[in-house]
LONUTI-516574 format. One record per residue (C-alpha): y, x, z; residue in three letters. Coordinates in Angstrom, 2 decimals. Layout:
<atoms>
      yy      xx      zz vexvex
       Y       X       Z    Ala
...
</atoms>
This chain:
<atoms>
      yy      xx      zz vexvex
  210.75  120.70  138.37    Met
  207.17  120.01  137.07    Thr
  205.06  121.82  134.54    Thr
  203.21  120.25  131.78    Pro
  199.55  121.77  131.04    Thr
  198.72  123.59  127.59    Ala
  196.84  120.95  125.86    Asn
  197.71  117.25  126.78    Leu
  200.77  118.21  128.20    Ser
  199.94  116.89  132.14    Leu
  202.46  117.11  134.85    Lys
  201.75  119.60  137.65    Thr
  203.62  120.63  140.48    Tyr
  204.30  123.75  142.42    Asp
  204.04  123.74  146.58    Ala
  206.81  125.92  146.27    Thr
  209.66  124.99  143.60    Thr
  208.75  121.24  143.71    Asp
  208.28  120.94  147.56    Ala
  211.19  118.66  147.43    Ser
  210.03  115.71  145.22    Ala
  209.25  112.70  146.55    Leu
  205.60  111.63  146.86    Phe
  206.42  108.25  144.95    Gln
  207.50  109.93  142.03    Thr
  204.34  112.52  142.63    Phe
  202.27  109.16  142.64    Arg
  203.59  107.65  139.45    Glu
  203.34  110.87  137.72    Asp
  199.81  111.39  138.57    Leu
  198.49  107.72  138.19    Ala
  201.32  105.75  136.99    Gly
  201.42  102.54  134.86    Asn
  203.70  104.34  132.81    Ser
  202.50  105.91  128.95    Val
  203.30  109.18  130.55    Thr
  201.51  109.24  133.57    Ser
  198.37  111.80  133.86    Asn
  195.95  109.31  133.90    Met
  197.28  107.14  130.81    Arg
  197.08  110.56  128.71    Ile
  193.97  111.58  129.68    Ile
  192.64  107.81  128.63    Asp
  194.19  107.70  125.70    Ala
  192.79  111.30  124.80    Trp
  189.11  109.94  125.75    Ala
  189.46  107.13  123.49    Gly
  190.59  109.69  120.65    Ser
  187.57  111.77  120.66    Val
  185.09  109.30  121.67    Ser
  183.73  108.63  118.05    Gly
  183.41  112.29  117.97    Ser
  181.33  112.68  120.78    Ile
  179.16  109.79  119.71    Ala
  178.68  111.72  116.20    Ser
  177.59  115.11  117.88    Ile
  175.22  113.26  120.43    Thr
  173.68  111.75  117.24    Gly
  173.14  115.01  115.52    Phe
  169.52  116.95  116.58    Thr
  169.79  119.89  114.02    Gly
  167.84  120.91  111.19    Ile
  164.29  119.71  111.34    Glu
  161.71  122.38  110.21    Val
  158.73  120.46  108.61    Ile
  155.57  122.23  107.70    Ser
  153.63  119.87  105.07    Ala
  149.84  120.93  103.79    Ser
  149.12  119.50  100.22    Tyr
  146.84  116.15  100.24    Val
  146.13  115.37   96.81    Ser
  147.74  115.90   93.38    Glu
  151.80  116.12   94.21    Asn
  151.26  114.76   97.30    Phe
  152.14  116.66  100.65    Tyr
  151.68  114.94  104.59    Ala
  153.60  116.62  107.81    Ser
  153.01  115.25  111.56    Ser
  156.73  116.44  112.79    Ala
  156.23  115.35  116.14    Ser
  160.32  115.45  116.63    Thr
  161.06  113.10  113.57    Val
  160.89  109.51  114.66    Thr
  162.48  107.67  111.89    Ser
  164.41  108.78  108.30    Tyr
  167.91  109.06  108.67    Arg
  170.87  109.49  106.24    Lys
  172.29  113.06  106.15    Asp
  169.28  113.95  107.90    Met
  168.42  117.63  107.16    Ile
  165.34  119.31  107.04    Met
  163.60  123.11  106.15    Ser
  160.73  121.98  104.05    Leu
  157.83  124.73  104.05    Ile
  154.68  123.81  101.59    Leu
  151.40  125.34  101.87    Asp
  150.60  125.02   98.26    Arg
  153.21  125.81   95.20    Thr
  154.15  122.76   93.64    Asn
  152.45  121.64   89.81    Asp
  154.57  119.08   89.05    Gly
  156.74  116.09   91.09    Thr
  156.49  116.12   94.50    Val
  156.09  113.40   97.09    Thr
  156.07  114.12  100.69    Leu
  155.19  111.57  104.02    Asn
  156.40  112.44  107.46    Ile
  154.63  111.06  110.44    Asn
  153.23  108.24  108.22    Ser
  156.63  107.09  108.31    Leu
  156.90  106.62  104.68    Gly
  156.20  108.53  101.12    Ile
  159.43  109.77   99.56    Lys
  160.09  111.58   96.74    Ala
  161.88  115.15   96.18    Leu
  164.66  115.50   93.89    Asn
  166.56  118.18   92.16    Lys
  170.06  117.67   90.96    Ile
  170.07  118.67   87.05    Asp
  173.04  120.20   85.13    Ser
  174.30  116.86   84.10    Asn
  174.44  115.72   87.98    Gly
  171.77  113.28   88.17    Asn
  168.62  112.90   90.48    Lys
  165.46  114.17   88.55    Val
  162.00  114.83   89.58    Asn
  160.54  118.67   90.52    Phe
  158.51  119.80   87.09    Thr
  156.53  122.56   88.62    Gly
  156.46  125.83   90.50    Arg
  160.27  125.65   91.97    Glu
  159.08  124.94   95.61    Leu
  156.83  128.52   96.44    Ile
  154.37  128.12   98.98    Lys
  155.22  129.31  102.54    Asn
  159.21  129.67  101.22    Lys
  161.41  127.36  103.47    Pro
  163.84  124.98  101.08    Lys
  166.89  122.82  102.50    Ser
  166.82  119.26  101.47    Phe
  169.15  116.00  102.76    Ile
  167.68  112.72  102.78    Tyr
  170.46  110.48  101.33    Asp
  168.98  107.20  102.18    Gly
  166.09  107.04   99.47    Ser
  165.15  110.52   98.66    Val
  165.12  113.98   99.73    Trp
  168.02  116.03   97.74    Leu
  167.51  119.75   97.22    Trp
  170.08  122.24   98.78    Leu
  171.22  125.54   97.82    Gly
  168.29  125.68   95.11    Ser
  167.83  128.82   93.45    Ser
  165.86  127.76   90.46    Ser
  167.33  128.59   86.89    Ser
  167.60  125.21   85.94    Asp
  169.96  124.80   89.29    Gln
  172.08  127.82   88.27    Ile
  175.23  127.28   85.89    Tyr
  176.82  130.47   83.95    Val
  179.80  129.69   81.83    Ser
  179.08  130.66   78.23    Gly
  177.28  129.36   74.91    Ser
  173.60  128.85   74.06    Gln
  171.26  130.99   73.93    Asn
  173.56  134.03   74.69    Asn
  172.38  136.60   76.99    Leu
  173.36  136.91   80.67    Thr
  174.39  139.69   82.27    Thr
  175.96  140.92   86.03    Ile
  179.23  141.57   86.24    Gly
  181.13  144.20   88.28    Ala
  181.21  142.03   91.44    Ser
  177.81  140.54   91.04    Gly
  178.36  137.51   89.42    Ile
  176.54  136.29   86.39    Leu
  178.14  135.93   83.34    Thr
  177.41  135.54   79.20    Ser
  177.33  138.43   77.55    Ser
  178.58  137.10   74.51    Gly
  175.36  138.21   72.49    Ile
  172.82  135.78   70.74    Asn
  169.41  136.54   71.71    Ala
  168.43  135.96   68.16    Ser
  170.68  138.74   67.24    Ser
  168.71  141.04   69.15    Ile
  165.87  142.97   67.02    Ala
  162.56  143.23   68.79    Leu
  161.46  146.74   69.78    Val
  158.17  145.89   68.04    Thr
  159.78  145.87   64.91    Gly
  159.20  147.85   62.09    Ser
  162.19  150.41   61.68    Tyr
  163.33  153.15   59.51    Val
  164.92  155.71   61.65    Val
  166.60  158.68   61.43    Leu
  165.65  160.19   64.60    Ala
  162.74  158.74   66.93    Leu
  163.65  156.32   69.92    Asn
  161.48  156.16   72.91    Ser
  162.33  152.56   73.06    Asn
  161.17  151.30   69.59    Leu
  157.35  151.13   69.21    Lys
  156.69  150.74   65.56    Asn
  159.61  153.04   63.74    Glu
  158.98  154.99   60.94    Trp
  160.87  158.24   60.36    Leu
  162.88  159.16   57.42    Leu
  162.58  162.43   56.05    Thr
  163.40  164.24   52.81    Ala
  160.79  164.56   50.66    Gly
  160.31  167.15   47.88    Ser
  163.04  167.08   45.56    Gly
  164.62  164.54   47.81    Ile
  168.29  164.77   50.06    Ser
  169.37  163.02   52.63    Leu
  173.04  162.30   53.15    Thr
  174.58  160.72   55.99    Gln
  178.07  159.21   56.32    Asp
  178.69  158.03   59.82    Ser
  182.06  156.81   59.15    Asn
  180.58  153.91   56.65    Ala
  177.34  153.79   57.99    Ser
  175.57  154.83   55.17    Thr
  172.53  157.01   53.98    Ile
  172.20  158.42   50.34    Thr
  169.25  159.13   49.04    Val
  169.39  161.83   46.34    Ser
  167.00  163.03   43.59    Ser
  168.00  167.01   42.38    Phe
  164.95  166.95   40.03    Val
  166.41  167.15   36.56    Ser
  164.68  164.89   34.01    Ser
  163.31  167.75   31.93    Ser
  160.87  168.63   35.11    Thr
  160.00  164.85   35.09    Ile
  156.42  164.16   33.39    Ala
  156.98  161.73   30.41    Pro
  155.90  157.98   31.08    Ser
  154.06  157.81   27.83    Asn
  151.84  160.62   28.94    Ala
  148.01  159.88   29.61    Ser
  147.07  159.92   33.02    Tyr
  144.64  158.67   35.30    Ile
  145.56  156.76   38.16    Val
  143.99  154.59   41.10    Leu
  146.34  151.57   40.58    Ser
  147.87  150.62   37.28    Leu
  151.95  151.29   37.18    Asn
  154.03  149.22   35.16    Pro
  156.40  152.52   34.15    Asn
  153.31  154.45   32.69    Leu
  152.57  152.85   29.35    Ser
  149.15  155.15   28.84    Asn
  147.53  155.38   32.13    Glu
  143.63  154.95   32.77    Trp
  142.23  153.18   35.73    Leu
  140.02  155.50   38.16    Leu
  137.28  153.04   39.59    Thr
  133.97  153.85   41.02    Ala
  130.97  152.51   38.88    Gly
  127.07  151.89   40.21    Ser
  125.92  153.94   43.06    Asn
  129.53  155.72   43.01    Val
  132.34  156.05   45.83    Thr
  135.59  157.02   45.93    Leu
  137.81  158.26   49.18    Thr
  141.56  158.98   49.32    Gln
  142.74  161.69   51.33    Asn
  146.44  160.71   51.41    Ala
  147.29  163.44   53.66    Ser
  145.59  165.83   51.91    Ala
  146.48  163.84   48.10    Ser
  142.53  164.54   47.46    Thr
  140.30  161.90   45.98    Ile
  136.51  162.37   46.47    Ile
  134.22  161.35   44.17    Ile
  130.68  161.15   46.08    Asp
  127.45  159.47   44.82    Thr
  125.59  157.05   47.03    Thr
  121.88  157.92   45.84    Leu
  119.98  159.99   48.41    Ser
  117.75  162.46   47.14    Ala
  114.80  160.56   48.92    Ser
  116.01  157.39   46.48    Ser
  116.18  159.05   43.27    Val
  112.80  158.14   41.27    Ala
  110.32  161.23   40.00    Thr
  106.88  159.54   39.63    Asn
  108.20  156.19   37.73    Gly
  107.46  155.68   34.06    Ser
  110.22  156.96   31.64    Tyr
  110.72  157.53   27.73    Val
  111.59  161.02   27.41    Met
  112.94  163.17   24.76    Leu
  111.43  166.23   26.25    Ser
  109.14  166.39   29.17    Leu
  110.22  167.51   32.54    His
  108.55  169.44   35.19    Pro
  110.03  166.81   38.01    Asn
  108.85  163.95   36.25    Ile
  105.04  162.77   36.75    Thr
  104.92  159.51   34.82    Gly
  106.72  160.39   31.54    Glu
  106.26  159.40   28.04    Trp
  107.27  161.68   25.26    Leu
  109.00  159.71   22.53    Leu
  107.93  161.27   19.38    Thr
  108.46  160.12   15.66    Ala
  105.38  158.37   13.96    Gly
  104.89  157.61   10.56    Asp
  107.68  156.71    8.14    Asn
  109.91  156.88   11.73    Ile
  112.82  159.29   12.38    Lys
  114.72  159.97   16.01    Ile
  118.30  160.98   15.85    Thr
  120.27  161.86   19.36    Gln
  123.71  161.01   19.78    Asn
  124.49  163.17   23.15    Ala
  128.31  162.03   23.11    Ser
  126.85  158.23   22.73    Ala
  124.22  159.00   24.94    Ser
  121.97  157.11   22.32    Thr
  118.78  157.46   20.50    Val
  118.51  156.03   17.10    Thr
  114.94  155.32   15.71    Ile
  115.26  154.49   11.77    Asp
  112.55  154.08    9.31    Thr
  112.38  156.66    6.30    Val
  110.59  154.00    4.38    Ile
  113.29  152.74    1.21    Thr
  113.87  148.92    0.70    Ala
  112.32  149.31   -2.83    Ser
  108.82  150.27   -1.18    Ser
  108.80  147.13    1.17    Met
  107.50  144.15    0.31    Ala
  110.06  141.56   -1.16    Pro
  111.13  138.65    1.50    Ser
  110.96  136.45   -1.34    Thr
  107.20  136.74   -1.43    Ala
  104.67  134.41    0.36    Ser
  103.38  135.32    3.60    Tyr
  100.93  133.90    6.01    Val
  102.21  133.99    9.20    Leu
  101.35  133.29   12.91    Leu
  105.04  132.42   13.31    Gly
  108.37  131.61   11.62    Ile
  110.47  133.98   10.64    Asp
  113.93  133.47    8.99    Pro
  114.12  136.68    7.01    Thr
  111.38  135.07    4.91    Leu
  111.71  132.83    2.38    Gln
  108.23  131.67    1.55    Lys
  106.53  132.44    4.89    Gly
  103.48  130.17    5.82    Leu
  102.23  129.75    9.32    Val
   98.81  130.04   10.42    Leu
   98.06  127.39   12.37    Thr
   94.43  125.70   13.74    Gly
   93.29  122.22   12.58    Gly
   90.62  119.96   13.54    Ser
   87.85  121.72   15.80    Asn
   89.28  125.51   14.32    Val
   91.21  127.93   16.92    Thr
   93.19  130.92   16.04    Ile
   93.12  133.90   18.44    Thr
   95.44  136.88   18.30    Thr
   94.54  140.54   19.47    Asp
   97.63  142.33   19.72    Thr
   96.03  145.78   20.90    Leu
   93.71  145.52   18.01    Ala
   96.11  144.02   15.29    Gly
   93.58  141.43   14.52    Thr
   93.49  137.56   13.77    Val
   90.22  135.50   14.63    Lys
   89.67  132.39   13.24    Ile
   87.12  130.13   15.13    Asn
   85.22  127.08   14.44    Ala
   84.68  124.48   17.01    Asn
   81.65  122.80   15.59    Pro
   81.69  119.54   17.36    Ser
   82.18  115.68   17.19    Ser
   83.81  113.04   18.81    Asn
   82.26  110.04   20.08    Ser
   84.32  106.71   21.43    Phe
   82.64  105.04   24.37    Phe
   83.59  101.52   26.19    Ile
   82.04  100.96   29.59    Asp
   82.58   98.29   31.71    Gln
   81.95   97.10   35.48    Thr
   79.87   93.83   36.35    Gly
   78.09   93.97   32.96    Gly
   74.31   92.82   32.27    Thr
   71.06   94.56   30.05    Gly
   73.19   94.07   26.77    Asp
   76.41   95.76   27.67    Thr
   76.76   99.64   26.22    Tyr
   77.73  101.24   29.24    Gly
   77.99  100.60   32.97    Val
   80.99  102.13   35.48    Ile
   79.35  103.29   38.32    Ser
   81.13  102.80   41.95    Gly
   81.42  100.06   44.33    Ser
   84.32   97.47   43.87    Ile
   85.12   96.82   47.73    Asn
   88.58   97.15   48.33    Gly
   87.79  100.93   49.95    Thr
   85.98  102.91   47.17    Asn
   88.72  104.42   44.65    Lys
   86.68  107.06   42.47    Thr
   84.36  105.80   39.44    Phe
   82.07  107.30   37.34    Thr
   81.94  106.91   33.31    Val
   78.33  106.13   31.63    Ser
   78.53  109.34   29.80    Gln
   79.25  111.80   32.58    Gly
   82.18  112.99   31.18    Lys
   85.14  112.12   28.81    Tyr
   88.01  114.35   26.77    Ala
   90.45  114.84   29.01    Ser
   93.59  112.84   28.12    Gly
   90.96  110.41   26.21    Ser
   90.43  108.18   28.74    Leu
   91.92  104.51   29.24    Glu
   91.64  102.26   32.38    Val
   91.93   98.27   32.15    Tyr
   91.81   96.44   35.52    Leu
   91.12   92.95   34.87    Asn
   92.05   93.05   31.21    Gly
   95.47   94.64   31.84    Gln
   95.79   98.64   30.89    Leu
   96.86  100.53   33.91    Gln
   99.07  103.76   33.74    Thr
   97.98  107.05   34.31    Gln
   99.25  109.36   37.11    Gly
   99.00  110.38   40.37    Thr
  101.76  108.46   41.46    Val
  100.89  105.40   38.97    Glu
   98.19  103.13   38.84    Asp
   94.94  105.96   38.33    Trp
   94.32  109.85   37.50    Asn
   91.85  111.80   35.84    Glu
   89.65  113.00   38.84    Thr
   86.91  115.61   37.11    Ser
   86.65  114.85   33.24    Pro
   83.59  117.32   32.81    Glu
   82.18  115.00   35.74    Ser
   83.27  111.66   34.31    Gly
   85.11  110.60   37.03    Thr
   88.68  108.83   37.75    Phe
   90.17  107.58   40.83    Thr
   92.63  104.65   41.65    Phe
   95.65  104.95   43.69    Val
   94.64  101.39   44.97    Thr
   91.16  101.01   45.58    Ala
   89.80   97.48   43.72    Pro
   88.99   94.49   45.27    Val
   85.52   92.39   45.13    Ala
   85.73   90.56   41.90    Gly
   88.10   93.07   39.91    Asp
   86.84   93.96   36.45    Leu
   87.12   97.73   35.50    Ile
   87.26   98.58   31.63    Thr
   86.99  102.29   30.10    Ala
   87.36  103.33   26.69    Lys
   87.34  107.33   25.93    Tyr
   85.92  109.80   23.99    Met
   83.12  112.62   24.48    Val
   83.04  115.87   23.12    Thr
   79.17  116.17   21.57    Val
   78.52  119.99   20.50    Val
   76.14  120.18   17.53    Thr
   73.09  122.60   18.64    Thr
   70.87  121.32   15.45    Ala
   71.34  122.58   12.07    Asn
   74.52  123.33   11.99    Ala
   76.27  125.76    9.97    Asp
   77.23  129.28   11.55    Thr
   80.69  131.09   11.72    Leu
   81.18  134.91   11.81    Asp
   77.14  134.88   12.02    Asn
   77.20  132.52   14.89    Phe
   75.47  129.58   15.56    His
   77.64  126.89   16.91    Ala
   75.76  126.50   19.84    Ser
   77.09  130.19   20.73    Ala
   80.57  128.82   20.88    Phe
   82.42  126.90   24.33    Met
   84.44  124.24   25.02    Leu
   87.96  124.46   26.35    Lys
   87.26  124.06   30.27    Gly
   83.42  124.73   30.26    Glu
   81.86  127.42   32.44    Asp
   81.76  131.07   31.06    Ile
   80.09  133.24   33.77    Ser
   76.99  133.36   31.75    Ser
   79.11  134.67   28.55    Gly
   79.96  138.34   27.62    Ser
   83.55  139.39   26.58    Val
   83.85  142.25   24.31    Ala
   86.97  144.44   25.11    Phe
   88.95  147.90   24.40    Val
   90.90  149.38   26.85    Glu
   94.82  148.77   26.87    Ala
   97.33  151.63   25.50    Gly
   99.56  151.11   28.99    Thr
   99.75  149.53   32.09    Leu
  100.96  145.96   31.27    Leu
  101.08  142.80   33.73    Asn
   98.49  139.67   33.12    Leu
   99.99  137.00   31.54    Ile
   98.35  133.47   32.31    Ser
   97.09  132.04   28.76    Gly
   95.84  135.57   27.39    Glu
   92.39  135.99   25.79    Asn
   89.61  137.63   27.70    Leu
   89.14  140.18   25.65    Ser
   93.19  141.32   26.12    Ile
   93.36  140.48   30.30    Leu
   89.77  142.95   30.40    Phe
   91.56  145.73   28.43    Gly
   94.55  145.15   30.91    Lys
   92.14  145.40   34.07    Ile
   90.49  148.51   32.54    Lys
   93.53  150.29   32.15    Lys
   94.40  149.71   35.60    Leu
   90.91  151.04   36.60    Phe
   91.28  154.14   34.48    Thr
   95.04  154.91   35.95    Ser
   94.70  155.32   39.47    Phe
   90.61  155.60   40.40    Phe
   88.31  158.42   39.35    Thr
   85.45  157.14   40.51    His
   83.41  155.64   37.60    Thr
   81.87  151.92   38.85    His
   78.62  152.00   37.26    Thr
   76.94  150.04   40.22    Gly
   74.29  152.37   40.36    Thr
   75.31  154.40   43.28    Asp
   75.75  151.50   45.99    Gly
   79.90  151.88   45.70    Ser
   80.83  149.18   43.72    Ser
   83.70  148.27   45.49    Gln
   87.05  149.70   45.52    Ile
   87.83  152.07   48.07    Ser
   90.78  154.06   49.57    Gly
   88.83  156.99   49.54    Ser
   89.28  157.12   45.40    Tyr
   92.65  157.20   45.51    Leu
   94.55  160.19   44.13    Ile
   96.52  161.55   47.03    Gly
   98.85  159.60   49.38    Ala
  100.52  156.65   48.30    Val
  104.13  157.20   48.71    Pro
  106.22  155.02   51.31    Ile
  108.14  153.98   48.40    Ala
  105.37  152.24   46.89    Asn
  104.33  150.50   49.81    Gly
  101.89  153.29   51.11    Gly
  102.39  155.77   54.11    Thr
  102.90  158.82   52.29    Gly
  100.31  160.85   54.14    Ala
   96.65  160.95   54.03    Thr
   95.68  161.48   57.64    Thr
   96.55  158.95   60.77    Ala
   98.54  161.71   62.33    Ala
  100.76  162.51   59.24    Leu
  101.07  158.69   58.76    Ala
  102.47  158.63   62.22    Arg
  105.08  161.24   61.68    Asn
  105.89  159.79   58.13    Ala
  106.71  156.44   59.41    Leu
  108.72  157.94   62.48    Gly
  106.42  156.79   65.19    Leu
  106.43  159.99   67.15    Gly
  103.43  162.59   67.84    Asn
   99.60  162.02   67.08    Thr
   98.52  160.33   70.67    Thr
  102.34  159.84   72.61    Gly
  104.13  156.76   72.52    Ala
  106.36  155.81   70.25    Val
  110.30  156.20   70.79    Pro
  112.37  153.40   71.99    Val
  115.04  154.86   68.87    Ala
  111.86  154.44   66.38    Asn
  111.39  150.64   67.45    Gly
  108.91  151.49   70.29    Gly
  108.66  151.69   73.69    Thr
  109.18  154.92   74.34    Gly
  106.01  154.63   77.06    Ala
  102.08  154.14   76.85    Met
  101.66  151.87   79.95    Thr
  103.16  148.44   80.75    Val
  104.98  149.69   83.59    Ala
  106.39  152.75   81.89    Ala
  107.49  150.35   79.37    Ala
  109.44  148.21   81.57    Arg
  111.07  151.07   83.66    Asn
  112.24  152.52   79.80    Ala
  114.01  149.21   79.23    Phe
  115.33  149.05   82.51    Gly
  113.28  145.75   83.75    Leu
  112.74  147.16   87.44    Gly
  109.29  148.06   88.41    Asn
  105.92  146.78   87.40    Thr
  105.57  143.56   89.53    Thr
  108.92  142.77   91.01    Gly
  111.80  141.24   89.33    Ala
  114.04  142.26   86.97    Val
  117.61  142.81   88.28    Pro
  120.92  141.05   87.72    Val
  122.38  143.98   86.35    Ala
  119.67  144.33   83.71    Asn
  119.76  140.91   82.51    Gly
  117.30  139.42   84.93    Gly
  117.69  136.92   87.89    Thr
  116.57  139.53   91.03    Gly
  113.95  137.00   92.13    Ala
  110.69  135.60   91.51    Thr
  111.41  132.02   92.51    Thr
  113.53  129.26   91.07    Ala
  115.50  129.14   94.42    Ala
  115.91  132.75   94.81    Ala
  117.36  132.85   91.44    Ala
  119.70  130.67   91.88    Arg
  121.05  131.87   95.21    Thr
  121.31  135.23   92.95    Asn
  123.10  133.71   90.54    Leu
  125.21  131.88   92.82    Gly
  123.89  128.69   91.80    Leu
  122.82  128.04   94.97    Tyr
  121.39  124.18   95.34    Asn
  123.01  123.33   91.52    Met
  119.35  122.48   90.55    Ser
  119.59  119.32   93.14    Thr
  122.98  118.11   92.14    Lys
  124.09  115.94   88.93    Asn
  127.80  115.64   87.78    Met
  128.80  112.41   86.43    Tyr
  132.11  111.02   84.68    Thr
  132.90  107.49   84.54    Gln
  137.03  106.06   83.10    Gln
  137.61  102.98   85.44    Val
  140.68  101.02   85.14    Thr
  142.91   99.84   87.97    Leu
  143.99   96.18   86.72    Tyr
  147.78   95.32   87.51    Ser
  146.84   91.81   88.43    Gly
  143.69   93.22   90.77    Ser
  145.97   95.01   94.03    Trp
  145.66   93.21   97.28    Val
  148.03   94.82   99.95    Thr
  148.42   97.97   97.84    Lys
  144.97   97.91   97.30    Lys
  141.78   97.76   94.63    Gln
  137.98   98.64   94.80    Ser
  136.25   99.64   91.56    Val
  132.79   99.97   90.94    Ser
  131.55  103.32   89.71    Val
  127.75  103.89   88.55    Thr
  125.73  106.57   90.73    Asn
  128.91  107.03   93.51    Met
  127.71  107.65   96.82    Thr
  129.69  107.88  100.14    Ser
  129.17  111.79  100.48    Asp
  129.98  112.51   96.49    Ala
  132.40  115.15   95.66    Ile
  135.21  113.25   93.26    Val
  137.97  114.72   91.57    Gln
  140.10  111.90   89.54    Tyr
  143.34  112.32   87.33    Gly
  145.28  109.58   84.76    Ala
  143.93  109.10   81.60    Glu
  146.39  111.76   79.71    Pro
  145.96  110.04   75.91    Ser
  149.33  108.12   76.79    Thr
  152.67  108.78   78.28    Ser
  152.88  104.99   79.23    Thr
  149.37  105.29   81.45    Asn
  150.11  108.89   82.37    Arg
  153.71  107.58   84.21    Asp
  152.66  104.44   85.40    Ala
  150.15  106.17   87.49    Phe
  152.61  108.62   89.11    Phe
  155.56  106.34   89.59    Asn
  153.19  103.99   91.60    Ala
  151.98  107.21   93.18    Asp
  148.00  105.77   92.66    Val
  145.39  107.73   95.04    Tyr
  141.66  107.43   95.95    Cys
  141.76  105.96   99.56    Ser
  138.28  105.64  100.33    Ala
  134.70  106.15   98.39    Gln
  131.42  104.09   99.00    Ser
  127.82  103.85   97.41    Thr
  128.83  102.21   94.24    Gly
  132.84  102.29   94.78    His
  136.12  103.93   95.07    Leu
  139.16  102.39   96.56    Thr
  142.44  103.45   94.97    Phe
  145.80  102.78   96.93    Asn
  149.76  103.25   95.89    Tyr
  152.82  103.86   97.97    Thr
  155.30  103.20   95.26    Ala
  157.18  100.02   96.77    Ser
  156.53   97.90   93.33    Ala
  153.25   97.22   92.37    Ser
  152.18   98.46   88.88    Pro
  152.62   96.02   86.05    Thr
  150.37   97.87   83.47    Thr
  146.73   98.44   83.90    Asp
  145.89  102.21   84.85    Ile
  142.94  104.21   83.06    Ala
  141.59  106.55   85.53    Val
  139.31  109.15   84.53    Asn
  136.78  109.97   87.58    Val
  134.52  112.87   88.10    Met
  132.01  113.30   90.69    Phe
  128.94  115.28   91.98    Ile
  126.30  114.05   93.76    Val
</atoms>
């Protein structure tokens, strides 16, 4: 009897036990037409597994693809074993640079394909950045159009059941799970907390402790802290008492705010509970030689004036108010009545019948406050009126001199002078306006000249009307026993005149418009106060010399505080008498240029200043650029330009654009104009890249299957 095989149940014969079997039966069992013969069974099995064998034959395994970065978001590989893209093809991809956005790949120039991942909603999406780490293999499967990421481990590919913003924890079996704790409910370690015990995990906690008169009671069951005071009300200062405080408190009704006045500072020391009151005045800043009015002389002050009571004056001191009151002891009955008639130099509202003394025609009034006098001066002069013209004949009274030629602007009246403010100028019969930016201006009244702003031209007629002050020098009356010729007109030269004056009682500033007698009195006081030398002019030393000063001029007054050069250097912090001025005092700390360079860290006397000391370490421009890492930058130029790739200009996925200053060897960088998302998306979706450059041109290609439907703006930067 035959024995079947284990897998296909083929009939087998044993030479001993099946020896009686007929050969015909053996032949039919082995290769007969029956479906149960061994050959038919083998043929049926072969047919059933042929599809599986063909599938196994087509599987070539996982392709390991190493891709190199070509341009932004674009990688390429030359894997020799890949001859075509096949659906369900699997590769292990290794990039030489971590992606920073979407990723496209071209294997063996078979075509650019996008790399996608599956988002949480099951949709294919682009990579966003840093999912594919360089040199780290990642598995992808080709779905017929794009490469899909397999077994991805980025955060957006991991799903954990739970609520949004909950924290994730690792369970006992190592599985990520939601903790049920929302991130917003967790306090920051850097927050400010009041704690009962310090915690090393907190960075900014404050320890709550009981101060004087305070007790703290913790209730763990109720999670409460009770702060109590065991100070009785009888021991607390009343709120209506008088307090000096550093800041006002609404609970106090009678406090006084302590503030720093002039030249005073207040310093609080919270740890010591103290307030320090300091003055900002140093001993050197306190004046000792100024001019002071004193109630009693002080040995430390050299320029004081003692205030004493004169006739009919009483001085009263009030120490508590720090005031001095000066009163008159003259009674009202002894004073002239306010209703009387007085001649005054100025209006006084307290006098009802005050008459103001003013100078009339040819009369001036001079006051001398030091001498307490008023002088009334007569000006024995008369004014004469004149009319001058140009182009006149022999019967013209006065002729104006000066060429009328379109160039000359200055003219002179016939009298050689005129009273300032009296001159009227006419041009061709029309009155001209006086002023430096108008028609004409007074040049020199005492010389009789005036100047046009615009020069008159030939044929113009100039007319001048003016007054001349004529001094009477004949048999005129006298004033104060002086003849009129002894008086001088305002503005005339006084170099030959003499001035009588009295030395001023105090040092006072000179004031414009003061009489000469007052001015010379003030100047005499200046000489008396500061110079011991009598300037008689008889010893050849009439000039003011520093050798006549009393002592050294203090630094505070603009001097050196010393009488010798050595002492002056020390007083001004300039070092010893002959040595170098220290660097700390504004000097170089050296006596030679070489030593000064070393003191300032500028290297030797002739070499280059080191880079470490702020120099270039070189003595030529080329060497300086090399030391500073600039190399040949001085010969390179950088340009930027925006070009437009027009949607209708693509020819076989290519178009060329003009770029000013572009060369075939320029270093080029480019990218989509980022101001609008439409432009960016059009650039990236078309996968635009620069494929060639030449003089004045750049060539761009795109790899997408469809031509861009919008114009694309591209920013280009290049170095030539």
